[in-house]
N, C-alpha and C positions, 0 to 999 in steps of 0.2 A: 207728332212728326211733321205735319204740314198737309198741304192739299194733295189730293190724289188725282193723277192723270187717268184718262180712260184706258180700259183694257185694249190691247192690240194683239191681233193674231198675225204674226209675221214669221216667215221662215221656219214653220213647224214649232214655234214657241208661243205659248199663251202667257203673256207677261203682264203683271200689274206693276206699273211704275210709280214710285213714290218720290215726292220732292221734299226738300227740307225748307225751313222757314226763311232761307236767304234768297227767296224769289227765283227758284229754279223749277221749270216745268218742262217735261220731255217734249211735248208737241210744239210748244212755243219756241223752245230752243232749237229744235230741228227745222221747223218751217219758217218761223218768223224772227228767229234770233233775238229773243227777248232779253238775253243776257248781254247784248251788245253794249248796253250802258255800263255794265260791270267792267267789261274789257276796256272800254274807253276811259273809265275812271282810274284804272290801275296802270295803263301804259304811260310812259313818260314822254315828255316833249322831245327828248333826244331820239327815242325810237321812232317817233312820228317823222321827224326831220330826216332821219337815216333812211327810212322806207320810202319817203317821198323823193329823196334824191336818187335812190336806186331805181325806182319805177319811172320817175319823170312826170308825175302828176300828183295833184293834191288829193289827199286821202280824207274823206269825210266820215267814214265809219269802217268797222272791220269788214273784211271781204273773204270770199271763198277762193280756194286754190284748186285748180283742176290740172293734174299732171298726167302726161302720157310719155311713152318711150320714144317712138320712132318719128323723127322730123321729116322722114321721106327717104331715108337711106336704104331701107329694104325694098319698098315698092315704088318709090318715087312720089308717094302721097303720105302726108302726115297722118298719124293716128288721131290727131286732134282736128282732122279735116272738117267734120260736121260741127264741132264746137266752135271753131273759128268762123265757119260759114254763118253761124247764127249770132256772132258777136258784132255789136255795133260800136261805133266810135273807137275802133281798134287802134292801139298804139303798140309798136314793137320796140323792144330794146335792141340797140345796135349789137350785132353778132360779136364784135370784138370787145364788148363790155360785160360779157357773161360767159361762164363755162357751159351754160345750158345750150341745147340745140336751138331752141326758140323760146322767147319769153314775150308774151303778148298780154295786154290788158284791155278791158273794155266793158261794155254793158251786155249782160246775157239775161234776156227776159226780165229786164228792169232792174237787174242787180249787178253791182260791180264785181268783177271776177278777175283773177290772174290765171292765165292759161300758159302752161309750161310744157315744153317737150324736152326731156332730160338728155336724150341721146340713148342709144342702145347699150345694154349691159349694166350690171350692178354697180360698177365703178363710176361710170358716167352718171347713173341715176343718183348715187349717193352724193357725189360732189355737187351736182346741180341742186339737189334738194337741200343740202346743208347750206349752200350759198343763199338760197331763197329764204330759208328759215332764219339764218343769221341776220339778214338785212331787214326782213319784214315779218318774222314769226309772231311778234307781239300784236300784229294787226290781222293775222289770218285766223278766221273763226272756225274753219273746218277745211279738210283737204281730202281729195280722192285721187288715187293713182289708177289709171285705166290703161289696158292694153289687150291685145289678142294673145292667144295661147293654144297649146295642144292639150287635149283632155283624154282621160280614161273614157272608154266607150259607154260605160255604165258604172254605177256604184259596185265596187268589188271587182272591176276588171272582167276578164274572160276566164282566167284560171287562177286558182288559189291552192297551192300545195299545203298540206299533203293530199288534199282531195283532188286528184288528177284524172279520175275516171270519167268525169263529165264536166262540161263547161258551165260556168255561171251564166244564167240566161234570165235577164230581167227585162223582157221586151217592152213592158209598160213604163220602164224607168230609164230608157236609153238617153244618152246625151246627143244633142243634135247641133248642127251648125248654127251659130248665133246665140246658143244658150249662154246664160250669164251666171257667173259665180261672184258673190259678194261676201268677202271675208276680211277682217282686219288682221288675220293671222297668216304667217307664211314660214317656210322652212327651207334651208339650203340643202339640196339634194347631194351636192358634192362634198359635204362634210362626212367623210368616211375614211377609215384606215382599213386597207384590205390588200389582197394579193390577187394576181391573175388566176391562180389555182382556185382560190376561194370563190372568186367572182364567176368563173366559167365552169365550176363543177356541175356535171350533169348535162352540159351542152352536147348536142343542139336542142335537147328537150327544153321547151319554153315554160313548162310547168315546174319552176324551181325558184327558190328564194336565195339570191346571192348572199353568201356569208361575208361577214366583216368583223374585224377586231374591235372597232369603235365606230360610233355613229354620231349624229348631230347633237346628242345630249352631252357629249364630251367637250365642254368649253375649254378645258386645259390644253387640248390639242388644236382646236379649230377657232377659238373665240366664239362669239355668239352665232348660233346657227338656227335656233328656234325662236321666232319672234312672236310673242304673245303677251308678255308681261307689261310692256309700256302702255300706260293710260288705258288699261283693259276695259274698264267700265264705260269710259267716254267713247272709246272706239267701237265697242259692241253696240252701244246705243245709237251711234251715228250710222253704223251698218244697218241696224234695224230700221232706221228711218228710210234708208234707200230701198231696203227689201220691201217694206210696206208700200211705198209709192209704186215700185216696179210691179208689184203683184196686184195693185188696185185695178179697177175697171179702166180708169183713164190711162194708167201706165201700160196696161196690156194693149189698149187701142193704139197707143203711141208707137209700139214696135212696128218697124217697116215690114211690109209683106215679104215673104220668102221668095226670092227670085227663082225662076224656072231652072236656071243653070245650077243653082244650089240644090234644089230638090233632085235633079237628075244625078248629081254627084252623090248625094246621100243614099239614093236608091241603089247605086252601084256598090257603094261601100257596104251597106248593110246586107245586101243580097250575098256578097262574097263572105262576109262574116258569118251569116246564117248557114251558108253552104259549108263553110269550113268546120263549124261546130256541130254539124249534123242536124240543124234546125231549119232547113230550107223550106219546110212545110209550115213553119211557125214564125214567119217573118214579123218584125215589129210593124205596126201600122204607122206609116209615115204620112201624116196629114199635111198636105202641101200648104194649107191655110192656117195651120196652128201657129200661134205665137211662140217665140222662144220660151224655154222654161227658166225661171229664176231659181238658182240653187243657193242655199245659205251656208253660213260658216259651220254648221253642224254636219254638212253633207260634202263640202268641197273645200279645197285649200290650194293656194299657190305653192308649188314645190319648185325651187329655182336651181338653175345650173346652166352654164354656158355650153350646153351640149344638146343639140336637137336629136334626142334619142328616140328609138322605137323598139318595142319588144316587151313581152310580158314580164320577164324577170326584173327589168329596170322599172317598168310601170308599177309592179308590185311593191318594190322598195319605196317608190314615191308615195304609194298609199300607206305603207308602213310608217313612214316619217310623218305623213299628214295626221294619221291616227294618234301617233305618239305626241305630236304637238297639241292636238285638240284635247287629249286627256290632260296634259299639263295645264292647258289654258283653263279648262273647266275647274280644276283644283285651285288654280291661282285666283280665278274669278270669285270663287266661293270665299277664299281667304280675305280678299280685298273687301268684298261686300260685308263680311263680318266686322272688319276694321272700321268701315264707314258707320255701321250701326253702333259700334262701341265708342266712337269718338265723340267727345263733348265740344270739340272746336269746330265752329262753322267753316273757318277758312281751310282747315285740314280736310274736312269733309268735301268741300268744293274741289280741292286739288285732286283728291282721290276719285271724285266723280268725273274728272276729265274736263275741266273748264266749264262746268255748269250743267253737265248732263246727269239725268236721274239715275238712281240706284234701284235695284230690285228689293222689294220687301219679301216676295215669295215668288217662285216660278215653277211651273210644270213644263218640263222640256220633253218634247216628242222626239227623242233621239233614237238612233238605231242601236239601242243598248240591250235588246232583248226585252223581257217583261219589266215594266216599271210599276211597282205596286202603288196603290192609292196613297198609302201613308208616306211614301217617299216623294214629297212635294217640294222640298227645299233644294236649292242649288248645291248645298253642302252634301246632301245625301246622293244626289244624282252624280256629283263629281266623283263618287267612289266607284261608279260603274265604269267599265272599260269600253271605249270605242275601239273597233278593230279595222284592219285594212279591208275586210270583207264588205264594209258598208261605206267606204269613202270613195270620192272621186278626186284623183290627183290632177292638178292643173299645172302643166309645165310651162314655165316662163323664165325670165332672167332677172328682172329689175327689182322685184318686191323686197328682197332681202337688203338691197342697197338703200332703198327708200326708207324701209323700216329702221335700219340702223341709224340713218341720219336723224329721224324723228326721235329715236331713243337717246342719242347723244345730245341732241338739242334740249330735250326735256330734262336731262340730268344736270344741265348747267344751272348754277345758282342765280344767274341773271334771267332765267326764263320764268316769267311771272305766272303763266297758266298753260297747261298742256292743250294741244290742239287735237280735237277729234279727227280721226283719220281711218280710212279703210281702202282696201284694194277692190277693183272691179276687173275681172278677167272674162273675156268672151271666147267661145270656141270657134277657132278658124280651121282646125284640123284635129285629128285624133292621134294619140301617141302609140296606138296599137294598130298594126296591120293585121289582116285576117290570118288566123292560124287553123291548123287541122290536126286531128288525132291520127297519127300514122300507125300506132300500135297501142294497146291498153296502157293508159297513163302517160303516153309520150306524145307531146305536141310540138309541131314544127311549123315553120312559116308556110303560108298558103299563097294564093295569088294576090299580089300587091295591088293597091289602088293608089295611084299618084295623088299627092296632096294638091289641093286647089288653092293656090296662094293668090288667085285673082278674085274670083267670085266669092269664095268662102271667106277670104281675108276681108274683102269689102263689106260683106254682110256682117261679119263679126265687129268691124269698126262701127257699122250702122247701129247694131243693137246695143252695144256698150254706150255709144253716144246718146241713144234714146233713153237709156237708164238714167244717165246724168241729167239730161235735159228735162226728163219728167220730174225730177226732184225740184229743179229750178222753176218749172211750170207750176208745181204745187205751191211753192213759196210765193210765186207771182200772184196766183189766184187767191191765196190767203190774204195777201196785202190788199188786193183789189176787192175782196169780198165777193168774188164771182164763183158761182157754183159750177157753171159749165166750162168747157175747154176752149171757149172763144173770147176770153177776157182780153181787153185791149193790151197788146204787147206781150201776151202770155202764150202765143202759139209758136211752133217751130216746124221746120221741114227737114226731112231726111229722105234721100232717094238713093238706095243702095246700088241700083243698076248704073246710075250715072257715075258712081265712084268706081265700079268695075271697069267701065269704059275708060275712065281717066287712068287707072292703073295700067291697063293694057296699052294705052297710048304712050304712057311714060316708058314702059318697058320696051316697046318697039323702037322708040327714039334712042334709048340706051343701047340696044342691040345693033342698031344701024349706025351708031356714032363711030 
């Protein structure tokens, strides 16, 4: 088969990665881009000229793309704020020459990158992403889409019908402001056929599962709603590299400290949640100095819709869709992996591996699937077990489905030479559930609300997501320089969350006084 990369424990997965004889290695591809020579050899002079004309600078080698949503429309500050702050030799494309909100390029920790803000919403995200891929896709070696989001308060939410007599309480596994979800998968929450009667049956009881006639799996009604098939092995391997770096000692140290204002808001939220579910004497321990938790694609998923919703029934459906998509992804991943093993064509293997990323020979997945027997060690076996909404965290956002569809369409073109490894990074700026209380046996209604903090929480979420991305580029930088410490020349970065909070407040005051 070829040389074996080291074992890596990432995101709850113990993975042995195997490469084939066409010079593909997981770690070198993720950190050092060893396959850049391959991409350079297959892209044409036409694609080089096209991309150089689009960007306005000479391209020497393949580069990474960092995409975010908001150019400053929501808060007055771009979600790419800290990425741009650490970018040197920055060049911006003229606003009237692109459909994107902002398109910048420069050097990030010694590496050429393209930084894109697509604009808010799935349509803007899709149009911008497809423009960038059409013009420069042949030269993009990997891409990440980052943004803030609203989350489930814990895996499994707070209530899960039909078990409505007591709340779900996982105080050691709660989600906190700044937490990070890394997943290449996403699903469209608004892909549903239903009626008001079905959706509101049982109201105002919040321990209910809204009924529907059809959901995201029905492509004949809605088109593509569950995004997991495209370049699945390449995308998962790239997500793993981010997860591994983010969970490493250096990645954890890089996370900015939790601001006092964020801790105060968290304490208020969780005290009211605990009070509502009757666990006031069993509050989660909110360590003010704890780093954000990094959740992986077996635990969380972006669930998109242009509705800033709040409430257990809708949050439950979001977890339903996430679980359904993850189950489908696991089965598809197993099928593709089998095809890779069975293929005799090196070029076909490389394409299925996602532009040069390694495949699994064997994996033990520590998934929330109940008991996993020792003999069930293959991905094929594990994919037969079902993930449920009781174990998932739903991450509410908007743009992921648009970006994913753009990548899917681009990869399907006959002119696309190699798929681009891609994943989403979403950070918690707020929760999609307000406190609830049991007013009678099995009946849960809204309790005392806690206003969302779209200043300090939003700023901290931007900070931790930026740190996740910058830690990956720092690891690559240190690998190039052969430096073991975090003080390699040109490999350091700075993030100050409180400064961003002040800037957001200042921008909002100016807007309100205008």
